[in-house]
Structure formats: C-alpha cells, structure tokens
N, C-alpha and C positions, 0 to 999 in steps of 0.2 A: 467273294460268295463261294458257295459250296457247289461242287459238280462232281459227276462221276466220269472218268475218262480212262481209256486204255492207251498205253504208250507202246505197246506191240500187239501183235495179233496172237490169239492163243485162246485157252479155255476161260470159263467164268473168272478164274483167279486173277486174270490180268486187269480186271476192272478195279479202279482206285477211286475212293472217295476223298477228294482233296480240295485245297483252297486254289481258286483261279481268279484271274482278274475279271472284273464285270465287263462284259462287252458293250460297246457303243454301236448304234444303228448307223449304217451308211445310207447313202441316197437310195430311196425307194424301199428302205427297211424299217422295221419296227422292232423294238426291244419289248419282250413280253416278260412279265413277272409270272413265272410258271406256277399254276395251280396243280398240274398233273401232266404226266405223259404215260405211255403204256408200253407193255412189253409186246413185241411181234416177233415172229419166227426169223424174219430177215435181220433183226438186230443181232441175233446170235451168229447168223452167217456172215455178216459184216465184221462182227468182233473177231471171228475165227480166221478171217482173211479169205474166206471162200468166194466173196463177191467183188474182188478187186478189178475183175474185167468190167462187168457192167456197172458196178457201184464203187468206184475208187475213192478212198478217203485218205486224208493226210492224217499223220499221227503227231502228237496225241489227238484222239478223237473222242468227242462226247456223243454217245448214242442217244436214241430217243426220237423217233420221226414223228410221232403224234405230239401235239401240244394243245393244252388248254390254259388259259390264264387271263390276266388283264394287261392292257397296253400300258407300258411304263414310259416309253419315250418314242418319239417319231423322228425318223431320218428325213433329210432334205427331200422335199417334193412329195411327200405322203399326204394324200387327201382321202377323206371319207372314213377316217378312223380317229378316235379321240382317246387321250390318256384317260385311263381308268375304264375304258370299254372292255367287256368280257368278250373273248374271241376264242375260236379253235382253228386248228390248221393242220395240214399235212406238210412237213417241212422237207426241203430238198434232201435227198438221201446221202448226198456227198458232202454236205455241210455239217458243222456241229449241230447236235441236236438238242433236246429239251430235258435231258437228265441233269438238270441244273436248276439253281435258284431263278436265273434269268436266261433267256434265249433270244437269239436274233432270228427273225422271219421276214422274208419278203412280204411287203404289205399285200401283194395280190393273191397269196395263198390263204389269207385269213378271212373268216366269216364270223358274224356274231354267233356266240355260244347259244345252245338251247336254254330257254328260261326256266324249264321245269326239271332240269337234271343238275345235281350238284356240280359246280365247276370242275372240281378234280375229275369226277367221272365222265365228264364230257370227252375227256382225252381218249376214251375208249371207242369213240366214233370214227374218226377221220379215215385211217387207212383201210380198215376192214369194211367200213360202211361203203367207201368208195369203190373198193374191190367188188363187193356185191352189186352195187349199182352198175358199174361198167360191165361186168360179167353178163347181167340179165339184160340191160337195155342197149348198151352201146354195141355189144358183140353178139349177144344172143338174140337180140330184137324180139323179146318175148312179148306176146299179145294176149289180150283177155281171151279165155276159152281154150288156150293151149295147155299142153301138159309138160312139166318140167321135172327132171330128176336132179335133186341136189345131193351129191354124193360127198359126204363129210359135212352133214347139216348140224352136227353137234358142237362144231367149232365156232369161233367168234365170227367168221365170215359167213358161215353157214347159217347161223342165227339171223343175221341180216338178210341173207339171201332168201330164206324161207318166207320172212315177213314181206319183203319187197314183192316177191313173185305172187304171194297170196293177195297182197294189196293191189297188184295189177290184174287181178282176176283169173289167174291161172290155177290149174289143178296141180297141187304139189305133192310129189313123192319124195321122201327124204330118207336118207340112211343115217342111222345113229346107233350108238351102243345103248345097252339098257340103262347105263348111267344118265344118259342125256335125252333119252326118248321122251320123257314127260315135258321136258322143256321145249322139245322140237314140236311136239303136238301143241303145246300152248302157243307157239308162235304162229300156228296155222296150217301145219302140214296135214294134208288129207290122208296120206298113207305114210307109215314109218316102217322101213325094213331094218332089221337088226343085222348089221353087217358082220357082227362077231359069230353069228350061227348060221347065216345063209348066204349062198352065192347071190350077189346083187343082180348080176344079169339074168339069172334064172328066177329070181324072185319077183321081179318086176313084170306084171302080167300083160299090160298094154304098152304099145309103143308111146314114146314121148317126142316132143318137138325140139326139146333142148335138154342137154345134160351139162350141169355144172359139176366139174370135178375139182374138189377142194381138198382131197386127201392124198396122201403120198402112196397110192397103190402100185402094184407091180405093173410093168408095162403090158403084160398079157391081160391083166384085169381091166386097165384102161382101155385096150382095144376092144375088149368084149362089150364095153358100154356102148360103142358105136352101133352094135346090132340092135339096140333098143330104140334107135333114133329113126323117125320117119324119113322118107325121101325129102331132100331139101332142108333137113333140120341141121343143128349144129351141136358141137361139143366144145365148150369153153373150159380150159385147163389153167389153173393157177399153179400148178406145180411145174414151172417153167424149165426145170432141169430135165424134164422128160416131155418130148414133143408131143402135142396133142395128134392123135391119129384122125384120119379123114376117110371118107369112102366117095371118091369122085364119081364112080359109076352111078351112084344114088343121088349125088349132089349134097352129100353130108359134109359140112365144113368142119375142120379141126381148127381151133384158134387158142394160142398161147397168150395169155393175158399177163401184161406186166402193168400194174396199176399207175395212173397218172394223177398228180395232184391237181384238183379242179375245184376252185372255191364256189363256183356256181352250182355244181352238182352237191357239194357239201352243204350249201345253203338250202337245197331241196331236201336233203336228208334231215337237217335242222328242223325245217318246217313240219315235217312228218313227226319228228319226235314231239314238237310242241303241240301238235293236234292230237297226240295220243295214239297215232297210228304206227309208230315205230318204237319198240323198247330198246333201251341201251342196257345191256347186261354187264355188270361188274361184279366178279367173283371175290375180289379182295383188293384192299389198298395197302400198299407196302411203303414204308419210308425210303427215301432216295438212298440213304446209307446202306440200305440192304439190297440194292439192285443186283449184286453179284449172286446173292442167294437166289434171287428169281431166275437168273440165267442157269444156275446149277440145277433148280428144280425142273426148268424146262428141258434140260438136257437129259435128265433123268425120266422125263415123262411124267412129273408129279405135280404140274401146275393144276390148280382147281377150276380154272376157266381164265376169263379175261382179267388180267391184272393191271391195276393202275398204280403208278409210282408218284408219290407226293413228296415235295422238298421237305416238308415238316412232318414230324411224327404224328 
C-alpha cells in the first residue's frame, strides 16, 4: 500500500510517499481503509521532532492523527463494529497515523461517521472538534447565558468553538481577521473583534465568564486576557507551550488543554453534525502524495483553511 512516512525528523522535505506493507490489526484493533485524514499543527511539530517529550514516536513514522474511512478488518475481541462500516476517530498520537491507504486504530477510539458529510471530509472533525468540546465543556464549564471570548475564532478549532458555544446558549465574542470574519459570524458569533487592527483586551467592552485562547499570542497578550474575566471564571489555553495565566485572588483559573481522544464525545459531535447544528468546514482536499506540500504551506502560513488529505487523487 502507499503511505507517507518520515525516516528522520526535520522539515517538510523529510516526508516520503512510499510503498509499505499493509498492516494487520491486533487484539482490540481495527484496520481502516482510509478515506481521509487531515493536517493539524501538531503534525508539523511531531515531524520536526519538537514533541518527542510529550509525544514520542518511533521512526519511520506515518503522520495523520485524524482518520475517516471504512472498517476493513477486525482484530481479535473487537465487538460493535462491522466490516464496511463508515467510521471516524482520533488516533493515538504516538502510533502510526492515517496518512496511508490503510491505518490501524484501537476499536475504542472509533465512532460511526456523520451521515450527511462526505466521508473524506469527516476527517476534519475529530481532533479539532474534540479540542473545542473539551475546552468549552470539560474545562470551561460554559453554561447558557454566560459570555465567552474565543480568541482565534478564524481557525479550525475556533470555528467549532463558536458553534458549540452558541449552541449552548452563550453570548460569543470572537476574534478574527477580516479574511475570516464573515465565516465566524455565520458560525454564530455575536461580536467579532478584528485582532489585526485592535487590541483585543481593550476592544472587549464587557467582562466574560470564559476565555478560550486558541492563538499563538505573546505572553503579555495572553496575560491581558485574564483582565476580561469575571471573578470565578476561567481561561482555557490550547497553546500549551505557553502556560495559561491565572488570577488566584479573583478565583480566575488558568487551564492548559491537551486534547484527549474520546469516542463518546466524538459521537456527540457527530450527532450535532447530522442534526445540522454543527458545520464541518473543509477548505481543500489534497492527494496523499502531496502531503509534503501541505506541510510546507503550513510552515509558510499559506494554508487556505482546514485541509483534508485523501489517499486517491
């Protein structure tokens, strides 16, 4: 089968499109015929060798944490899944990924794919959708009637965060560039702040209960966001290389989020998609053979949005 792997850490040029042996599922595992995977920023950091502490991978390594596809073979002891079933999942970050024609997944990370989204595009949901869900509900404890600031709403996680927060009955203040402002409003943002022309901390007029920081801002900018939070509120930060600030005197919690794979939560997201309450945005589909180009575009800041990688042209 064809797969993309890197045999050494480095830039996008270390990614090779090559022939590899088709894997066989072990006990508790499933082989998935891949319809799609997607590019995430963490893929580039793993490839560069920057994550060997928290996410150690063996070489050669196949990237691709998100997977969508059909069950192709079942390992010993797997129940509740059938060959031919359409599934999606968030794969273990340290294991070989889905940038291949076939991938191995633990059965317990998979959930049925959305029915109303093309199967390749469903690969755009798992890691970013779960990040938004866990930031808002598990850590942020957002409730109806509260106010939330989504800093970095124009990105993939931000798009889901705005939709989920609005669906939960919150008032959503979002930061976005002019290029993504219209999409952010369409996702339900009540207020949009242009972070390219305004100081966010100064532009938000009323206090919020929760700040989601999804953007690689400077430490002083992140610290300034805590001043917007009501006593007892929280700041959830996904840029985990920069610790989330807190304000203990006011009971403001700073939380660093490292997303977990959770098939139950992913099933909740799928249900929202199928009810038309959550939109899956895909900017572009790219053939697997061109994955190195996607990594290079990401390094140059030139990705058009969420990119799905498909094994066939």
